[in-house]
N, C-alpha and C positions, 0 to 999 in steps of 0.2 A: 244552781252554780253551773258556770259552763268554764271548760278547759280545753286545751288541745296544743299543737306546735306553736312555736314562737314565730312562724313567719306570718301569723295574722296578728295585728295589734289588739288591743282592749276594745278599741271603738268597733271592731269587725266582730267580736264576740258579744259584746253587750246585745245588740238586738234579738238575740236568741233568748233572752230572758224576759223580754216585754209581755209575752203572753201570760207571765206570772203577776203581773201588775193589776191591781184593783181600784176602785174609786176611793177607797179609805186609807191609801197608803201616800207617804210623801216620799218623793226618790231624791237622795242626796247624790251628787255626783263630782269627780274632780273636773280639773280644767281641761277642755280638748272634747268633751262630750257633747258641745252645743252646735254642732251640726244641723243644718235645716231639715234634713231628712230625718235624723235621729229625734230631734225636738218635735218634729210633727207626729212621729210615730208613739212617742211618749205620751204626748197630748192626746193622742186618739184612744189611749186606754184609760182616759179619763182620770187617771192618777196623777196627783199634784208633785211638783218638782221644785227642787232649790239645787242651783250648781254654779261653779264659777265658768266665768266666760273668760275667753282667750285674750290676750293682750289686744291682738289685731282685730277683733270684733267691735265694728261700727254699730251703734245701736241710738237711732232717732229717738228724739225726745217728743212723746207726742203730748203727753200731759204731765205736768209737775204734780206732785203729792205733797201733803203737807209735812211729811216727817223726811222729806228731802230726796226720797226716791222718786222714780218717774216709771209712765207708762211707756212702753215702746212694742217692737214688734221684730222679731227674728224668722225670716223666711216669712211664712204665714201664719205663725204661732203670735199671740199677743201676749206679751210678758210685763213684767215689772222688774225695773233693773235697780239696783241696790249700789251705790259706790261708797266704800269705806275705808277709812284709814284707821288702823288699829296701831296703839302705841302701849307698849309691854315696857313695865319697870320691873326690874329684878332686885334681887335682895341685896347685892353689893353696890345698887346704885346704877349700875349700867341701865340702858334703855334702848329698844329699837323701834323701828316702824315698819309696817307693810301695809300694803293697798290690795284690797279685793274687791272685784266686781261680780256681783250675783245677779242670777237672772230666776226669776219665780214666776210660777202660776198663781200664787197666793196674791191677788192684787187689792184686796182690801186692807188698806195701809191701817186703819183702826183697829181691825180684829188682829191684824199680823204685823206688828211696828217693825221698821227696819232694823233696829239695834238688836230685837229679839230674834229676828232671823239671822243676823250675824252670830250671834251667840249659840244659835241652834246649830249652824251649819259647822261649827266645831266637833258637833258629835260624828262628823263624817269620818274622823280619824279612829273612831272605835274598830273599824276593818283592820287596823295594824295591831289590834288587839288578838283578834282571830288568828292572823298570820302567825303571830308568835307563839299562841297556845297550840296551833297545828303541828309547828315545826320544831318548837323547844319544850313545851309541856308534853304533848303526847308523844312525840317521835324522839324526844330528848336528843335533838340534832341529826338524827340518822336519816339517812336518804331511802328512797324507797327500793325494796328489795327485787320488784319483778324486771327482767330483762327485756319485754316485750311491750307494746302499746297496750294490749288487752289485760296484762295484768296490772299495769299501771294506772288504767282506769279504774280496775276495781278496787285497787288499794286508796285511790283518790276518792272514791264515793265512799268506803268504808271509814275513812278519817273523817268526811264531812257528815256523815250520818252520826258518827260517834259525837262529834263536835255539837251538832245541832242538839241532839238529845240531851246532851250535859247542859247546855244552856237554856234550855226549856225548863230543865229541873230547877237551875238556879234562878230564874226568872219566876217560876212557880213559887219557890220558897221564900224569896223576898215580899211576895205578896202576904205571907201570914205575918208579917210585921210591918202594917201601913206605915208608908213614908219611908221604906228603907230604900236605899237606891240598889238595884242590882249590880252595879260597879263593886259594891262591898262583899260580895261573895267572891269567894278565892277559887278560881279554876282549878288549881292545884289540888285542892280538898276534895273538890268533886271528882277529879280522875282519881285519885288514891282511893277515896272511899268505894267508888264504882268499881275499882280493880279488886278492893278485899272482899265485896260482894261476891266477884264473879269466882275468885280464888277459893274463898271460904263456902261459899253457896250457903251463907248464912240468910235465913228468912226469904228464902226464895219461894214465891207463891204467897207470900202472906199479904193480904191485902192492909193498905195504909190509908183507908178512907177517912177522912178529916185530919190527917195531918201530913206533916211536909215530907214523910219518907225517910230512910236512914240516911240518904245522901241530903236531904233538905236539912235536916236535925244538926248535922256536922256541920254543915254551912251556917247555918243560924248561931250555932255555938262558938264560932272563930269567924266572926264579922271582921272584915279588914276595916280599919278607918277610912274615913271619908279621904277621896283622892285629893291630894294636894296638886295646885297648879304650878307645874313647871316648864323649862322651857329650855332647849340645846339645839345647836345646831343640827341640821341633818345632813349627815354624812354616811358613806358608805367606808367601813373599815378596809376593805381590800384594795391593796395600791393598785392591782390591776384593772380595778373597774371604772369605767369611764365616767362615773358618779363620783369617784373618790375626790376630785378638785371640784367642789361646788362653789358657786358664786358666793362669797359670803355678803350676808345682807344686816349684819351685827349681831346675829345671835350668838350666844356664849358657847364655845367648845364643849365645857362639861354641863351639867344640869344644875339648873339655878331655880331657886323658888320664884314664883312671881308676886310681887307685892301689889301692883295695881296694874288694871287691863283698861285703857280708855279707847272707846269707839266712837268716832265721829263720822256721822254721815255727810259725804260731800254731794252738795244740790249741784246739778247740771249748770254750767255758765250760760248767761243771758247773751244769746250769740244771734239772736233772730235778727237776718238782713232786712234793710231799710228795701220797701217796696220802690222800684223804678217808678219814675212819674211818667215815662213814655214808653212807648214800645212799637216798632215796625210794623207789630201785628194790627194794632187798633189804634195807629196814632191821630185819626181825625174825631173818635169818639170822645165823648165828655167822661170823666173818671169814673162814675159809678156806672157806666154802661160799657167799660172795657171788657173785653173778653178775659184777659188775666184777672181783674179785680172780681167778674163774677165768677169764675173756676174757684179762685183761692177762698172767696167768701163760703162756695159751696164745701168746700174741703174742712174748712175752719168750725162748720157748723156741727160736726162731729168728727174731732182731731183723732179718735181712735179708730175709725173707720179705714180699711182699705179700699182704694178704688182702683177700678179699671179702666182704661180710655175709653173703651166702647160705652160703659156705664155714664161717663162724664159727658160724651157727646149726645147718647141719648138723651141724657137727662135736658141739655139746653134745646136740641134738635136743629140748632143753626149752625152747627161746628161739624167737618167731615171729619171722620175717622183718622184718614190722613194727616189731616191739619192737628188732630188731637195730639197724635204720637208726636210729631214734630214739636209741637210746642209745649208739652209737659217734659220733654228730654231738655229743652233749653232753660225751662224755668228751674229744673232739678240742677242745672250746671250753675245757674244763678243762686242757688242755696233757698229758693222759694217755696220749692216742695222736697219730700224726701221720695226718693225711687228706691222702695223697697226690695222689689225683686222683679223679673222678668213681668211687665205689665201690670205692675200693683205700685200704687204711690198714696202717700199721705201728706195731711197739712204738716208743715212746719208750726207746731201749735207750741208756745211756750206758755201760756198763761195758766194759772194753777187752777184747779176745779174744788170749789170747798166741799169739805169731807161731811159738813153738817147735814 
């Protein structure tokens, strides 16, 4: 965890946690964390990621995939983009629709179908349960007692340590009953049982090898029912909060049971521009020998590759670097290629690659 003064935003604090990532992890994040530098830093840890993209983020289509997603690039990081529309139908017959656009490093569409990743992304909201447990279950709505930064930091670490220890016990207890979702273990039961053990000092120092322990036994004896699918408007009750008046998206004001949830993957539109038949750069050459055709053919040989003008000029040998920069910029304006970033370009490749 990382925390501090509010003059820094979440995106400023998040890089401090990157050293904790490992290759066997999948990182989920909310909209706003798709900056080029942050994405490159996460990719460098070799951890996989699945996160929401900002609405103004433009992602070029490099290769279409069979499940409706497509390969793209953000900065210098190759990603797979999933654009989906989710329709929720409530018990009273009302429904609303929301659009989500995710980027992931899981590029294998056969192993990680787009619809499955969309459902998986919903688990990101589990962090809201953590906030509720810290603020209401453990602290019972009380504020921190300390009046100085050092004391506040100590209290925060103590709360986070207690929370992590209890969640670890809950996850371990669920494994004693194969197939049990850890969500069915009640956090309130875990807190109360741990408090009783501390107050009563019962069983302290007694080993529980091969058993779920006192807390685990209580949890398994009082498992919660499977979590219901519900939906409600996301709003803040405080009238002075700037989030009290949220843009209404059709969600009900009170929590309603979800009857059905439909996920439809949107394929990118087929908007490949027509190739101009004439160009002032090579107006006297036959089509097969025109510079534009030769460069575009090179880029289309590997649509997912990012090319630098210097590499393209060196490949052909008869194009100066200055000319290459000028013509690539012109072709990008015409929509014939994608300019990914400073000195990086890629083909406008709309053809699907077979997954067999």
